[in-house]
Structure formats: C-alpha cells, structure tokens
C-alpha positions in Angstrom: -40.0 -36.2 -27.5 -41.2 -32.6 -28.1 -38.6 -30.1 -29.4 -39.2 -27.8 -26.4 -38.4 -30.5 -23.9 -35.2 -31.4 -25.8 -34.1 -27.8 -25.8 -34.9 -27.3 -22.1 -33.0 -30.5 -21.2 -30.0 -29.6 -23.4 -29.9 -26.1 -21.9 -30.0 -27.6 -18.4 -27.2 -30.0 -19.1 -25.2 -27.2 -20.8 -25.4 -25.0 -17.8 -24.4 -27.8 -15.5 -21.4 -28.8 -17.6 -20.3 -25.2 -18.0 -20.3 -24.8 -14.2 -18.2 -28.0 -13.8 -15.7 -26.8 -16.4 -15.5 -23.3 -14.7 -14.9 -24.9 -11.3 -12.2 -27.2 -12.8 -10.5 -24.3 -14.5 -10.4 -22.4 -11.2 -8.8 -25.4 -9.4 -6.3 -25.8 -12.3 -5.4 -22.1 -12.1 -4.8 -22.3 -8.4 -2.7 -25.4 -8.8 -0.6 -24.0 -11.6 -0.2 -20.7 -9.7 1.1 -22.5 -6.7 3.5 -24.7 -8.8 4.8 -21.7 -10.7 5.4 -19.7 -7.5 7.3 -22.6 -6.0 9.4 -23.0 -9.1 10.4 -19.4 -9.1 11.3 -19.6 -5.4 13.3 -22.7 -6.1 15.2 -21.0 -8.9 16.0 -18.0 -6.6 17.0 -20.2 -3.8 19.3 -22.3 -6.0 21.0 -19.2 -7.4 21.5 -17.8 -3.8 22.9 -21.1 -2.5 25.3 -21.4 -5.5 26.5 -17.8 -5.8 26.1 -16.8 -2.1 27.8 -13.5 -1.4 28.6 -12.9 -5.1 24.9 -12.4 -6.0 25.0 -8.6 -5.7 28.6 -8.1 -6.7 29.6 -6.7 -10.1 30.7 -10.1 -11.2 27.5 -11.6 -9.9 25.4 -9.2 -11.9 27.3 -10.1 -15.0 26.7 -13.8 -14.3 23.0 -13.2 -13.8 22.8 -11.1 -17.0 24.4 -14.0 -19.0 22.3 -16.6 -17.3 19.1 -14.6 -18.1 20.0 -14.5 -21.8 20.7 -18.2 -22.0 17.5 -19.2 -20.1 15.4 -17.0 -22.3 17.0 -18.6 -25.4 16.2 -22.1 -24.1 13.1 -21.7 -22.1 11.4 -18.6 -23.5 9.9 -15.6 -21.6 9.9 -15.2 -17.9 13.6 -15.2 -17.2 14.7 -11.6 -17.7 17.4 -10.2 -15.5 14.9 -8.3 -13.3 12.8 -11.5 -13.0 15.8 -13.4 -11.7 16.6 -10.7 -9.2 13.0 -10.8 -7.9 13.2 -14.6 -7.5 16.4 -14.1 -5.5 14.8 -11.4 -3.3 11.8 -13.6 -2.6 14.0 -16.6 -1.7 16.1 -14.5 0.6 13.1 -13.0 2.4 11.1 -16.3 2.9 12.6 -19.6 3.8 11.2 -22.8 2.2 8.7 -23.7 4.9 7.3 -20.2 5.2 7.0 -19.8 1.5 5.3 -23.2 1.1 2.6 -22.1 3.6 2.1 -18.6 2.2 2.0 -19.7 -1.4 -1.2 -21.6 -0.7 -2.9 -18.2 -0.4 -0.7 -15.7 -2.1 0.4 -15.7 -5.7 3.8 -14.7 -7.2 2.7 -11.1 -7.8 1.9 -10.8 -4.1 5.4 -12.0 -3.2 7.1 -9.6 -5.6 5.1 -6.6 -4.2 5.7 -7.7 -0.6 9.5 -8.0 -0.9 9.7 -4.5 -2.3 8.7 -3.3 1.2 11.9 -2.8 3.1 10.4 -2.4 6.6 9.9 -5.9 8.0 7.0 -5.0 10.3 5.2 -3.1 7.5 5.7 -6.0 5.1 4.3 -8.5 7.7 1.3 -6.2 8.2 0.4 -6.2 4.4 1.2 -10.0 4.2 -1.2 -10.9 7.0 -3.9 -8.5 5.8 -3.6 -10.0 2.3 -4.3 -13.4 3.7 -7.0 -12.4 6.2 -9.0 -10.3 3.8 -8.0 -12.1 0.5 -6.7 -9.1 -1.2 -5.9 -9.3 -4.9 -2.6 -7.8 -6.1 -4.5 -4.7 -7.3 -6.1 -4.2 -3.8 -2.7 -4.7 -2.1 -1.2 -1.9 -4.3 -4.1 0.4 -3.7 -3.8 -0.1 0.1 -0.1 0.6 0.0 -0.6 3.7 -2.1 -3.2 4.9 0.4 -0.6 4.2 3.2 -3.0 1.9 5.1 -0.2 0.7 7.5 0.7 4.2 8.5 -3.0 5.1 9.1 -3.9 1.9 11.1 -4.0 2.3 14.8 -1.5 -0.5 15.3 1.3 1.4 13.5 2.1 3.5 16.6 2.5 0.5 18.9 5.9 -1.0 19.9 7.2 -3.5 17.3 6.9 -6.6 19.5 3.2 -5.6 20.2 2.6 -5.1 16.5 4.0 -8.5 15.7 1.9 -10.2 18.4 -1.3 -8.4 17.2 -0.7 -9.3 13.6 -1.1 -13.0 14.5 -4.8 -12.3 15.2 -5.4 -11.1 11.6 -8.1 -13.4 10.1 -8.9 -15.1 13.4 -12.1 -14.9 15.3 -10.5 -12.7 18.0 -9.0 -10.1 15.7 -7.5 -7.1 17.6 -9.4 -3.8 17.1 -6.1 -2.1 16.3 -6.1 -3.9 13.0 -9.6 -2.6 12.2 -9.5 1.1 13.2 -7.3 3.8 11.7 -5.8 7.0 12.9 -7.1 8.8 9.9 -9.7 8.3 7.2 -9.6 9.7 3.7 -13.1 11.0 2.7 -12.0 12.7 -0.5 -15.0 11.3 -2.4 -17.5 13.6 -0.6 -16.8 16.7 -2.6 -16.7 18.8 0.6 -14.6 22.0 0.6 -14.5 25.3 2.4 -17.1 25.6 5.2 -19.4 22.7 6.0 -21.4 21.5 9.0 -21.6 18.2 10.8 -24.9 17.7 9.2 -23.4 18.3 5.7 -20.8 15.7 6.5 -23.3 13.2 7.7 -25.5 13.7 4.6 -22.4 13.2 2.4 -21.6 10.0 4.2 -25.1 8.6 3.7 -25.0 9.7 0.1 -21.7 7.9 -0.5 -22.3 5.1 2.1 -20.7 2.3 0.0 -17.5 4.3 -0.5 -17.5 5.3 3.2 -17.8 1.6 4.3 -14.9 0.7 1.9 -12.7 3.3 3.6 -13.7 2.0 7.0 -12.5 -1.4 6.0 -13.9 -4.9 5.7 -16.5 -6.2 8.1 -18.5 -3.0 8.7 -22.3 -3.0 8.2 -24.5 0.1 8.5 -27.4 -0.2 10.9 -28.9 3.2 11.7 -28.5 7.0 11.3 -29.3 9.5 14.1 -29.7 6.6 16.6 -32.1 8.0 19.4 -31.0 7.3 23.0 -33.6 8.4 25.6 -32.0 8.8 28.9 -34.1 10.2 31.8 -36.0 13.1 30.2 -33.3 13.8 27.5 -33.0 12.4 24.0 -29.5 12.0 22.7 -28.7 11.2 19.1 -25.7 9.2 17.8 -24.7 10.2 14.3 -24.3 6.6 13.0 -24.4 3.1 14.3 -22.5 0.3 12.6 -21.8 -3.4 13.3 -18.5 -5.1 12.7 -18.8 -8.8 11.9 -15.3 -9.9 12.9 -15.2 -7.9 16.1 -18.8 -9.0 16.8 -19.8 -5.7 18.3 -21.7 -2.5 17.7 -19.6 0.5 16.5 -20.9 3.9 17.4 -19.5 6.7 15.1 -19.8 10.4 16.0 -18.7 13.2 13.7 -17.0 16.3 15.0 -15.7 19.5 13.4 -12.3 20.7 14.6 -10.0 19.1 17.1 -10.8 16.4 19.7 -12.1 17.9 22.9 -12.2 16.2 26.4 -16.0 16.4 26.6 -16.3 14.3 23.5 -14.9 11.3 25.5 -17.6 11.7 28.2 -20.4 11.9 25.5 -19.1 8.8 23.8 -18.9 6.9 27.1 -22.6 7.7 27.7 -23.5 6.4 24.2 -21.5 3.2 24.8 -23.1 2.5 28.2 -26.5 3.0 26.7 -25.7 0.6 23.8 -24.2 -1.9 26.3 -27.4 -1.9 28.4 -30.2 -1.7 25.9 -28.8 -2.7 22.4 -26.1 -5.3 22.9 -27.1 -8.9 22.3 -25.9 -11.7 24.7 -23.5 -13.2 22.1 -21.9 -9.8 21.2 -18.8 -8.1 22.6 -18.9 -4.7 24.2 -19.6 -1.8 21.8 -16.7 0.4 20.5 -16.9 4.1 19.8 -15.2 5.9 17.0 -14.9 9.7 17.1 -14.1 11.2 13.7 -12.6 14.7 14.0 -11.7 17.1 11.2 -8.4 18.1 12.9 -5.8 16.1 14.8 -4.3 16.8 18.2 -2.4 13.6 18.9 -1.2 14.3 22.4 -4.6 15.2 23.8 -5.9 12.0 22.4 -3.1 9.9 23.7 -3.3 11.4 27.2 -7.1 11.2 27.6 -7.5 7.7 26.1 -4.4 6.1 27.5 -6.4 3.3 29.3 -9.4 3.2 27.0 -9.8 0.1 24.8 -13.4 0.8 23.6 -13.0 4.5 22.4 -11.1 5.4 19.3 -10.4 8.8 17.8 -9.4 9.4 14.2 -9.0 12.3 11.9 -10.9 12.5 8.7 -9.5 14.2 5.6 -11.6 15.5 2.8 -8.6 15.5 0.5 -5.7 13.1 0.2 -2.6 14.8 1.7 1.1 14.4 0.8 2.5 11.1 2.0 5.0 13.0 4.2 2.0 14.2 6.2 1.2 10.6 7.2 4.8 9.8 8.0 5.1 12.9 10.3 1.8 12.1 12.0 2.9 8.5 12.6 6.3 9.5 13.9 4.6 11.9 16.4 2.3 9.2 17.6 5.2 6.7 18.0 7.2 9.3 19.9 4.3 9.9 22.3 3.7 6.2 22.8 7.4 5.6 23.5 7.5 8.4 26.1 4.5 7.0 27.8 6.1 3.6 27.9 9.3 5.1 29.5 7.2 7.1 32.0 5.3 3.9 32.9 8.5 1.9 33.4 10.0 4.7 35.5 6.9 4.8 37.7 7.0 1.0 38.2 10.7 1.1 39.1 10.1 3.9 41.7 7.3 2.0 43.5 8.7 0.5 46.8 8.3 -3.3 47.0 7.8 -5.5 50.0 10.3 -8.4 50.3 9.1 -12.0 50.6 10.2 -12.4 54.3 7.8 -9.6 55.4 5.1 -9.8 52.8 2.6 -10.7 55.5 2.7 -7.1 56.9 0.1 -4.7 55.4 1.8 -2.1 53.2 0.3 0.9 55.1 2.0 -0.3 58.3 5.3 0.8 56.9 5.8 3.8 59.2 4.9 1.7 62.3 7.7 -0.8 61.9 11.1 1.0 62.0 13.0 -2.3 62.4 11.5 -3.6 59.1 12.4 -0.2 57.5 16.0 -0.5 58.7 16.1 -4.1 57.5 15.2 -3.2 54.0 17.7 -0.4 53.9 20.5 -2.7 55.1 19.4 -5.3 52.5 
C-alpha cells in the first residue's frame, strides 16, 4: 500500500477517534458534574437535618469550623467553612426533588450564585433564564451585574404574574415580557454630547453584533430603513428584526428625547403594514419597539396600558449607577400597582344584574322601578 494512502487513512481514523474521545469526555464531565452537585447538596441537607436550628448559632458555627477542618484533613480540598455554608444554603433553598431536576441543567457554580440572590422572584427569573438560554456561570454573573431582571419588562408586573410568566421561559410560547426590556445599555457606541437619530442608527449598524447581544437571544437583523409605501407616501422604519422564539417580526424605531403620544400612532401604522404585507402565514403578529433616549414612565404606562404589541424602552449611551435602575423599577411598580387598584375599584363600582332578573336588558334599568326597588331591598 502506498505511503500516501496509509497516511490519509491514519489521519482519517485519528480524527474520528479524537471526536469519539471528545464526545465521551463531555458526557463524563456532565455526569461527574451532576454527581458532585448532588453530593454537595446531600452534605448540606444532612448537616441541616442533624443540626436544625443550631446551624447559624454561635455554637453551630464552631461545630462547622471544626467539621471543616477534619473533613479537609481526611478528604482534601473542597470542604472549607465557606464551602460548607454554601452547601447548607443550597439545601435550604432547594428541596431534593427540585434540586435533582435543576442539576440536570445547572452546575454547582450556578446554584451558589443563585442562592446568593435574596429576592425569591429575582432568583427564579435568573434560574429560569439560565435553563432557557443555557447561560454559563460567567454569563449569569454578567447578566446580574448588568441588572437584567430590573431592566426586563416583566419586573414591574405583580409577583404572581411574574411567576406565571416565568414558566414560559424556554417554551415555544415564551411571553414577550421576558424578551423586551425597559432600558437598553448602548455604551459601546461611543456617542456623547449631541447626536442625531441618523448617528444613532449608523452606530447600531456599525456595532450590530453588540447591539443584538444587548437585545437578547433570538433576534435576527433583517433590514435597515424598511420602506413602507402607503397611498402616495413612503414611510421608513429604522430597523426590522425577527425573533425566533416569538416567531414574529420586530419593528424598531429610534427616537431622541422622551416618548411622545404621536410615536404610538406611527408605530401602529408600521405594524399594520407589516401585518398586511410582510407577515408570513405561520408567524405571529409583529411587535414594535420604540427606543427613546429619555424616559417618562407614566406617559408610557397610560398610553400603552392595553397594548400588547408595542413596547417602549429607554436607551442609555453610558451605564448608570445601579440605584438609577432600582428607582426606575420602583416607579414602574408603583404606577402598575396604582393602575391595578384603579381597575379593581372601577370593577367594584359597576352595578351588576342579579340572576333572577338577568333576562332584562341592562339599559331598561330606569323603566323598571319595581326591579330597582327589589335590588335595593336585597
């Protein structure tokens, strides 16, 4: 057999075997990671069940310190005092069944980071997003540092609604509130001082990859300055995207300054055009995103109270202090809560027709004094 043929065959076999070994190593790593995570949870759970309320007492801390020292002497690294307290924290946060399910996707570093989040709703948000978008521990920490939860549209919703929405993370019918944010950080554009909408659009195109990463997973860029001829007028949408999980077109329009009422009408026109001429039969209705350089939360909440397909967000060309996000979120929550109270009050004040007279039309009320008296007496 010729030497060239031998070399080619050997190289082919080598490449195939290397691929098999690499795949096996990945499976072993996943298996070991799951086993180690469950071991650490079991240790934490065992300590909690044995020590119970003493775990965090002064005596309990002394016991843990002594235990840590002896475990390290016998078993080696990995059993420091802080490591044991993390095992305890994870075991207290997740019961056995829940941990067994989550550990198939998340590793021990994920759990350590998640239990450091005190707010239960916030922790569940990052937990579900880790699973849905397969975040590494590095990505999880980056998202936390960027205050993703506080910037996501869902954060201003009531807690029970947030919990319900989080169940759609990773599913085919994901809620748009998990996709769109209330503010976007565009600090990589290098824009400062005065700039025009055209400057902003050019900067986005120039840094398109980073812009899409800030938008979030699932976005695909389709077109810039999308022309929409309506009657004898040409309208131009700044940018057109597609979102794979939402299965819909996303129209993005850039605005300088605060949100204005007329922006809503303009976006409605764009969306109706896309619905009629661009939407494919298998797609969901288009969604519009208005990016404004300044925020005016109450205007947005009032004008878009019943709108599911128009989103408004503020873009920032520099990352602000974290307190800014907290104050912005608290303001949005306060407005949402007040709207919920107003809605409930309005519903309670609406007169209702009792079952025994439900057959009478509501606008006949003034023509049936006997019925009116009957209701008063009841």
